[in-house]
C-alpha positions as CSV (number, residue, x, y, z in Angstrom):
1,X,153.4,176.1,152.5
2,X,151.8,179.3,153.9
3,X,149.7,178.7,157.0
4,X,146.6,180.2,155.4
5,X,146.8,177.7,152.5
6,X,147.3,174.8,154.9
7,X,144.4,175.9,157.0
8,X,142.1,176.2,153.9
9,X,143.3,172.9,152.5
10,X,142.5,171.2,155.9
11,X,139.0,172.6,155.8
12,X,138.5,171.5,152.2
13,X,139.8,168.0,153.0
14,X,137.4,167.5,155.9
15,X,134.4,168.9,154.0
16,X,134.9,166.8,150.9
17,X,135.9,163.4,152.1
18,X,134.1,160.5,150.5
19,X,132.3,157.7,152.3
20,X,133.9,154.2,151.8
21,X,137.1,155.8,150.5
22,X,140.4,153.9,150.1
23,X,143.2,154.5,152.7
24,X,145.5,155.6,149.9
25,X,143.0,158.3,149.0
26,X,142.3,159.4,152.6
27,X,145.9,159.7,153.7
28,X,147.9,160.4,150.5
29,X,145.9,161.7,147.6
30,X,143.1,163.7,149.1
31,X,145.4,165.8,151.4
32,X,147.4,166.7,148.3
33,X,144.3,167.2,146.2
34,X,142.9,169.5,148.9
35,X,145.8,171.9,148.4
36,X,145.1,172.0,144.6
37,X,141.4,172.5,145.2
38,X,142.1,175.5,147.4
39,X,143.9,177.0,144.3
40,X,141.5,175.8,141.6
41,X,138.6,177.2,143.6
42,X,139.9,180.7,142.9
43,X,140.0,180.1,139.1
44,X,137.3,179.7,136.5
45,X,138.2,176.0,136.1
46,X,135.3,173.6,136.4
47,X,135.3,170.0,137.7
48,X,134.4,168.7,134.2
49,X,137.4,170.5,132.8
50,X,139.6,168.9,135.4
51,X,138.1,165.5,134.5
52,X,139.2,166.0,130.9
53,X,142.6,167.3,132.1
54,X,143.3,164.2,134.2
55,X,142.4,162.0,131.2
56,X,144.9,163.9,129.0
57,X,147.6,163.5,131.6
58,X,146.8,159.8,131.9
59,X,147.1,159.4,128.1
60,X,150.6,160.8,128.5
61,X,151.4,158.2,131.2
62,X,150.1,155.4,129.0
63,X,152.3,156.5,126.2
64,X,155.3,156.7,128.5
65,X,154.8,153.1,129.6
66,X,155.2,152.0,126.0
67,X,157.9,154.5,124.9
68,X,160.1,154.0,128.0
69,X,160.4,150.2,128.5
70,X,163.0,150.4,131.3
71,X,162.9,150.4,135.0
72,X,163.4,154.2,135.3
73,X,160.9,154.7,132.5
74,X,158.3,152.7,134.5
75,X,158.9,155.0,137.5
76,X,158.4,158.1,135.4
77,X,155.2,156.7,133.8
78,X,153.8,155.8,137.2
79,X,154.6,159.3,138.5
80,X,152.7,160.9,135.7
81,X,149.8,158.4,136.2
82,X,149.6,159.3,139.9
83,X,149.5,163.0,138.9
84,X,146.6,162.2,136.7
85,X,144.9,160.4,139.6
86,X,145.5,163.3,141.9
87,X,143.6,165.5,139.5
88,X,140.9,162.8,139.3
89,X,140.5,163.4,143.1
90,X,140.5,167.1,142.6
91,X,137.6,167.3,140.2
92,X,135.1,165.6,142.6
93,X,136.4,167.4,145.6
94,X,136.1,170.7,143.8
95,X,132.5,169.9,142.8
96,X,131.6,169.1,146.4
97,X,133.4,172.1,147.8
98,X,131.7,174.5,145.3
99,X,128.4,172.7,145.6
100,X,128.3,172.0,141.8
101,X,128.2,168.2,141.8
102,X,125.9,166.8,139.1
103,X,124.8,163.5,137.6
104,X,126.3,164.4,134.3
105,X,129.7,165.2,135.9
106,X,129.6,161.9,137.8
107,X,128.9,160.0,134.5
108,X,131.7,161.9,132.7
109,X,134.1,161.0,135.5
110,X,133.2,157.3,135.4
111,X,133.4,157.3,131.6
112,X,137.0,158.7,131.7
113,X,137.8,156.1,134.4
114,X,136.7,153.4,132.0
115,X,138.9,154.7,129.3
116,X,141.9,154.9,131.6
117,X,141.5,151.3,132.8
118,X,141.5,150.1,129.2
119,X,144.4,152.3,128.3
120,X,146.4,151.0,131.2
121,X,146.0,147.4,130.2
122,X,146.8,148.1,126.5
123,X,149.8,150.2,127.4
124,X,151.3,147.6,129.8
125,X,150.8,144.8,127.3
126,X,152.7,146.8,124.7
127,X,155.4,147.6,127.2
128,X,155.8,144.0,128.1
129,X,155.9,143.1,124.4
130,X,158.8,145.5,124.0
131,X,160.8,144.5,127.1
132,X,159.6,141.0,128.1
133,X,158.5,139.8,131.5
134,X,156.8,137.1,133.5
135,X,154.4,135.2,131.4
136,X,151.0,133.6,132.2
137,X,152.6,130.4,133.6
138,X,155.2,132.3,135.7
139,X,157.9,131.6,133.1
140,X,159.9,134.4,131.4
141,X,158.6,135.6,128.1
142,X,161.2,137.3,126.0
143,X,160.8,140.7,124.2
144,X,158.6,140.6,121.1
145,X,156.7,137.6,122.6
146,X,153.3,137.5,120.9
147,X,151.9,136.1,124.2
148,X,151.8,139.6,125.6
149,X,149.9,140.9,122.6
150,X,147.3,138.2,122.9
151,X,147.1,138.8,126.7
152,X,146.7,142.5,126.0
153,X,143.8,141.9,123.7
154,X,142.2,139.5,126.1
155,X,142.9,141.9,129.0
156,X,141.2,144.8,127.3
157,X,138.1,142.7,126.5
158,X,138.0,141.5,130.1
159,X,138.3,145.0,131.6
160,X,135.9,146.5,129.1
161,X,133.4,143.8,129.8
162,X,133.8,144.2,133.6
163,X,133.2,148.0,133.2
164,X,130.1,147.4,131.0
165,X,128.8,145.0,133.7
166,X,129.2,147.7,136.3
167,X,127.4,150.2,134.2
168,X,124.6,147.7,133.7
169,X,124.0,146.7,137.3
170,X,124.1,150.3,138.4
171,X,121.3,151.3,136.1
172,X,118.2,152.2,138.1
173,X,116.1,149.9,136.0
174,X,118.3,147.0,137.2
175,X,119.3,148.1,140.7
176,X,116.0,149.7,141.6
177,X,117.9,152.6,143.1
178,X,118.1,156.1,141.6
179,X,121.3,157.9,142.5
180,X,120.5,161.4,143.7
181,X,122.8,164.4,143.4
182,X,122.8,164.6,147.2
183,X,124.6,161.3,147.3
184,X,127.7,162.9,145.8
185,X,128.0,165.2,148.9
186,X,128.0,162.4,151.5
187,X,131.1,162.6,153.5
188,X,130.5,160.7,156.7
189,X,132.3,157.4,157.0
190,X,130.1,154.3,157.5
191,X,131.0,151.7,160.1
192,X,133.2,149.1,158.5
193,X,131.8,145.6,158.1
194,X,133.7,142.9,160.0
195,X,132.6,139.8,158.2
196,X,135.3,137.6,156.6
197,X,133.6,137.9,153.2
198,X,133.5,141.7,153.5
199,X,137.3,141.7,154.3
200,X,138.0,139.6,151.2
201,X,135.9,141.9,149.0
202,X,137.7,144.9,150.5
203,X,141.1,143.4,149.7
204,X,140.0,142.6,146.1
205,X,138.7,146.1,145.7
206,X,142.0,147.4,146.9
207,X,143.9,145.2,144.3
208,X,141.6,146.5,141.6
209,X,142.3,150.1,142.6
210,X,145.6,150.4,140.8
211,X,146.6,154.0,141.9
212,X,146.9,152.6,145.5
213,X,149.6,150.1,144.7
214,X,150.8,150.4,141.1
215,X,153.8,152.4,142.3
216,X,154.9,149.4,144.5
217,X,155.0,147.1,141.5
218,X,157.0,149.8,139.5
219,X,159.4,150.2,142.4
220,X,160.0,146.4,142.5
221,X,160.4,146.4,138.7
222,X,157.5,144.0,138.2
223,X,154.8,145.8,136.3
224,X,154.4,142.4,134.6
225,X,153.1,140.9,137.8
226,X,150.7,143.8,138.2
227,X,149.4,143.3,134.7
228,X,148.4,139.7,135.5
229,X,147.0,140.5,138.9
230,X,144.8,143.4,137.5
231,X,143.4,141.3,134.6
232,X,142.7,138.4,136.9
233,X,140.9,140.5,139.5
234,X,138.7,141.9,136.7
235,X,138.1,138.4,135.4
236,X,137.0,137.2,138.8
237,X,134.6,140.2,139.1
238,X,133.2,139.5,135.7
239,X,132.6,135.8,136.6
240,X,130.9,136.7,139.9
241,X,128.8,139.4,138.2
242,X,127.7,137.1,135.4
243,X,126.8,134.3,137.9
244,X,124.5,136.8,139.6
245,X,122.9,137.8,136.3
246,X,122.4,134.2,135.3
247,X,120.7,133.4,138.6
248,X,118.5,136.5,138.4
249,X,117.6,136.5,134.7
250,X,118.1,132.9,133.7
251,X,115.2,131.5,135.7
């Protein structure tokens, strides 16, 4: 890599880091994305176009999960998925670097993230239906087991409901906080919380952030385990969120 490109990428990386970011993002994805930003910043490409591009790449990854129900096929699908996620990092970094971040762009980005989460659950359920895997009770379910189809439907409902809950609680009418455009430019890391509860929440957020660890499950040949973990984490989040809503609005 030419020194001038590396220097510019380092500058972009430092200028566009996000507050409360994942370690995987900070030390793996964003350094790579910074190199891409240095190139895209010289083109007419907009952050919103890159958001749509990363969704398109993700759709390809989801299709590969279903069409290639083998160990090597899983690795290929995850590689394409991680490429999509890298582009997902690029769009926000490019917006912050070019000072073009907007509320509409942020909403578009979250909307595509919602679609990708639901696509992932559906694709993995179909993959497991085709190749079999570990079932709900930790027993082996054979290929063509309808249990995975039922689990896929339930998983899509759970993940979609969790995402709807997130959208609801983030609305300014509910949260009492209006997100400003300036918030998208914040790059200074906040001091980490040291409470035990905060550590548990951080770990659960990590498990829910599939780009950080999906490749590990693929390398171990156990995307079936990931499927159950991901759906369970979203179910726990949904239960906790609804408990809060009942306490707040049910009185």
